[in-house]
N, C-alpha and C positions, 0 to 999 in steps of 0.2 A: 572678884576676878577681873582682870583686865579684859577689855573688849578686843584686844589684839592677840593673835597667836602667831608663832613663828612658823611660816610655811616653807615648803621646799624651795630651793633657790635662794635661800638666805634673805627672805623678804618678810616684811611685817604686813599682814593682811587682816583687816577687820573681820571678826567672826560673824558679825551680824549681816554683813553684805560684802561679798567678795567680788562683786561686779566692778567696783571702783578700781581696785588694783589689777584685776584680771584683764581688763580692757587695755590698760596702758602697758602691762608687762607681758601680754600674750605674744606668742610666736609660733613657729612651726613645731618646736619641740617642747614647749611649755605652755600649758593652758591653751591648747590648740583652738584657733579660730581661722576660718578661711581667709578673711580679709587681712588679719594680722600676718598670716603666713605669706600672702602675696606681698604685703608691705615689706616684710623682712627679706624675701627673695629678691625683690626689685632693688632694694637698697644694697644688699650684699653683692649682687651681680654688678651694679654700677661701681661699687667700691673696689671690687676685684679687678675689673677692667681698668679703672683709673690707676690702681696701684701698679699694674703691669706696664702701663704707659709711662708712669713716673720712673720705674726701674729702667725701662728702655732709654728714657731721657738721660738718666744718670750715667748709663753705659756710654752714651754718645758724648756726654760732657767729659768723661775720663779719657775716652779714646782720642778726642780732639784736643785734650789738655786745655780746656776752657779756662781763661785767666781769672774770671770773677768768681769769688767764693759765694756770692749771693745765690746764684742758681743752684749750686750744690746744696746749700742749706735749705733752700725752699723745697727742692724736690726730694731730698732725703726725709724731711719732716712730712711732706705730702704723702710719700709712700708709706711711712709709718702710720700716719693718720688714716689712710684708706685701709690698711691692713687691720688696725685695731677696730675701725668702724665696721668692716665686714664681719669680724668675729662678734662684735657687740650686737649688731643688728640681727644676727642669727640667734644668739643665746638670749638676749634681752633679760639678763638676770641682775645686772648691777647698773643702777641709774648713774652712779658716779663715773662710769666710763664716758658719759657725755662731757664731763669736765675735762677729761684728757683730750677728747676730740676738739673741744673748744680751745684748749690751751695750745695744742699743736697748730691750730689754724691761726691763733694770735701770734705765734712765733713767726710763721710765714709772713704775716702782715707786718710785723715789726722789721723783719729783714727787708721787705719790700719798701717800707718807709725809709729805712737807712739808705737803700740803694738810690731811690729817686730823689731824696733830699740831698744826697751827696752830689748828684748830677746837677740839681738846681743851684746849689751853692757854688759849684764850679762855673756854671753858666753865668752867674752873677758876679763871679770873681770874689766870692766871699768864703773861701775855703775854711777860714778860722771858725765860722759858724758851726761847721761839722764837729770840730774838736771841742769847742767850749759850750755849745748850746744843744746840738742835735744828740750827741751821745749821752750826756746826762739826762736829757728828756726821755729818750728811748729806754734808758735803764730804769728811770723812775716808773714809766708806764709798765715795763716788763715786771718789775718787782711788785707793782700794784696788782697786776693781773695774777701774779703768783700768789700773793697773800690771799686774794679773794678765792682762788681755786683751792688752795690748801685749807682755808677755813670752811669752804663749801664741802670739801671731801669729808672733813671730820664733823660735819653738821653743826658747826658754830656759825651763828648768824652775825656777820660783820655789820657794823653801822657805818654811816658816812663820817661820823665824828672820828671813829677809830682809824679809818682809812686816811682821813685828812691829817691826823697826827703823824701817821706813818709817812705820808707823802712829805709833810713839812720837815720831818727829821732827815729824810733822804736828801731833799733839796739843799738843806743847810750843810750837810756833811760831804756830799759828792760834788767835787769840782770837775774832775775829769777822770774817767775810767777807760782803760783800754778795751777795744772791741772784743778781743778774745775772752776777756772776763765776762762780758755780756753773754757771749755764746755759752760759756761754761755754766753760768748761772741758770740760763734757760734750760740747758740739757739736764743739769743736776736736779732742778725742781720738777722737770718733766718725769724723770725716773722716780723721784720720791712720790709724785702724784700717782703714777701707775702702780707703784707698790702699795700705796695707801688705800686704794679702792677696795682691796680684797678684805679689809677689816671693818667695813661699814655695812649698815643695813639701810637700803633705800626705803622711803616711805611713799605712800600714794599721793602725798601733797608735795612731792619734791619740786614740781614745776612752779609752785607758788613761793618758793624761797627767794629772798631778796637778792642773793648773790647772782642769780641769772640775769636780772635786770641791770645790776651794777656792771657786770661784765659786758653786756651788749651796749649799754650806754657809754662806757669808756671806749669801747671799740668804735662806736659811731662818731664820737668826738675826735678820736685820733685819725679817723679816715679823712676828716676835713683837712688836716695837715698834708695828707697824701695828695688831695686834690689841688692844694695850693702849689705843691711841688710840680704837679703836672702843668699848671698854668704858667709857671716861670719857664719850664722847659719848652713849652709850646711857643711862648713869646720869643725865646731865643732862636728857635727854629725858623720863625717867621722873619727874623732879621737876616737870615742867611740866604744868599742867592743860590738856588739849586733847582733841579728839575722838580716840577710840580708833582709828578708821580712819586718821586722819592720822598719829598716832604710829606705828601699825603699818607704814604704807607707808614712813615715813622710816627706821625701824629695819630694815625689809626691804631697802631699797636699800643701806644702810650695811653690813649684814652679808653681803649678796651679794658686795660688793667684798672684804670681809675674808676670807670663806670661800674665794673663788676664788683669791686670792693665796696663802692658806695651802695649798690643794690643789696649786696650781702649783709652789710652792716645795718642798713635800714630795715630789711626784712627781719633780721634777728632782734633788733630793738623793738619793732612793732609787735612781733610775736610775743616776746616776753612781757611787754607792757600790757597787752590785751589779756594775757593769762593772769597777770597780777591784778588787773582791774576786775575781770569777770569771775575769777576764781574765789573759792571760799574754803576755809580750813575744814569745815564740817563735811562738805560734799565732795571735796577732793578734786583732782584734775579732770577726771572723766566726766563730771557733770558739766564742765565747760563745753564738751562736745556732745552733750545730751545722751551720754552713755551709748553712743553709736560707734561701733568699731569701724564701719565703712567711712564715716566722716573723719574720725581721728586719723585713720591710716592715710587717707588722701591728703589731708593737711600736713601730716608729719612727713610724708615722702617729698612733697613740694618744698617744705621748709628745709629739710636736710639737703636737698639738691641745691637750692638757692644759697644756703648758708655755707655749706662745707665743700660740695663737689664742683659747683660752677666756677668758683675762683681758680681751682686747680686746672680745670679744663681750659680756661682762657690763658693761664700761664703756660700750659703745655703748647698752646698754639702760638703765643707771642714770642716766648723765649726760645731762641735757637742757639745751639753751641757754636762758638767761634774759635778758630785756632789762635794760639798766643801770638802777639805782635812781636816781630823781630825787625832788625834794621833792614833786612832784605825782603821783607814782605811788601807786596804791591797792593795797596788798599784802594787804588782808584777804580779798578774794574767794576765795583759795585755802583758806580755813577755813570755807566754807559747810557747812551741815549735810549735804548730800548728797555731800560729798567732791569735787565737781567745781570748776571754776574760775568758776562763775557767782556773781555777788554775791548775798548773802542780804538780806532786808528789813532786818535789824538793821544790816548794813553800810551800806546806802543811807541809813538814818536817821542813823547816826553820821557818815557822810561829809557829810551836809547840815548837821547841827546843830552838829557839833564839828569844823569844817574845820581850824581852827588846830591842834587836838590831833592830828588825823590827820596833818597835815603834819609835826608834830614826831615822831610815831611812825614815819612812813615814812622820814624822814631819819636816824633812829637805827638803821636796819636795815642800813646799809652795813657789812659786816664789816671793811673796811679803815680806815674813819675812826673816831675816838673819839666816844663819846656826850657830848652837851652838855646842860646843864641849862637850863631855861627857867622862871624863877620866875613870870612873869606868866601864862603858859599854865597852870601848875599851879594858881594861885589861881583863875583863871576856871573851871577844871575842877571845883574843889571847890565853887564857887558854883552849879554847874549844877543844874537841877531834875530831872534824869533820875533814875530809880530807882537804888539803890545798885549793883545788879548790872550795870546798863547803864553807869553812870559808870565802874565799875572795869574794864569790858571792854576799852577801848582799851589801857590799860597792860598788862593780862595778855596781850592778843594781840600787843602790840609785843614783849614779851620772848619770847613763844612763837615769833613769826615770825622773830625774829632768829636763833634756833637752827635753825629749819627751813630758812630761806633759805640759811644757811651750808652745810647738808648737801646741798642741791639742786645 
């Protein structure tokens, strides 16, 4: 007779010693333990609050008609991640739900990479890199993550050789794929992953499987590209003459995002690597934590917060909805001397006396459209009787606000 029996909750538990599986899978409603119930309650509470904040952010984005699709994608997936996480941490019945949470987080990260790398290529005036290098690279990473997640859900252990062959075939066949296709692929496989988890049986050695480490290692490597984008954007900001308070606030927001994803990726990689090194197939995952529910619950709560929830909290703080840019929008008030959004006297004077020039400057701030030249406006500007520093101010602010708006 096999040493395993099928227990309630669709789990395989060893008959000789149920402590191994019970400690990992315990919750308030299944294999009740006080520490496990506290763990589930804390994580579920944090997930529900975060999901509500994400939904509020989505409502604000739609109400203000925010022009960038990146924030919509990020907060929609974040709200879905928190909702699934809250249910999963209460039930704790299917280990494969962790794959879905990890996958949704990776989608947010890939969208973030595309957003900031697009800004970096524009700052370097290398927009073609986005089309010919960045998109194929992100698609390759996305499909690689998808393959690992799907294979992990069906309990097939992928090898690095298999993944390398898949990667090589993708790189040789993909030259350029449209961004909507990337989004559709991510959403499609996310749905397939969610539907696939109900047909599998988690084991008490799930944390020792190699695909966890492969996912976290790939994420950690990709985060470094994210940091490089932050470096180039910061370099471009330093070249622009602007108020120190404005420059500092933009760099603060940018590096808050970079640092939190670096920390999240490093914590995930370190956690999975330690489990793989310290774990054993015979003793299972619980032996790593000395079969102590209190130790496991504490480590698990900190790990989930650092890996999944903290990046969402920082993005909720940094990303604020902005109204769409039109020709009549006045974008200079954000550069007032006191750092607030009230228009300065210089702004009002420039808006009244140089309306055509301001219209040209505002229209050039759209990060999606190309800049257009206007010879007649330039000539009229040079003939202006304003002081030299005042006449040069709109052009300087236009270039300055273009970079600052893209980062907002």
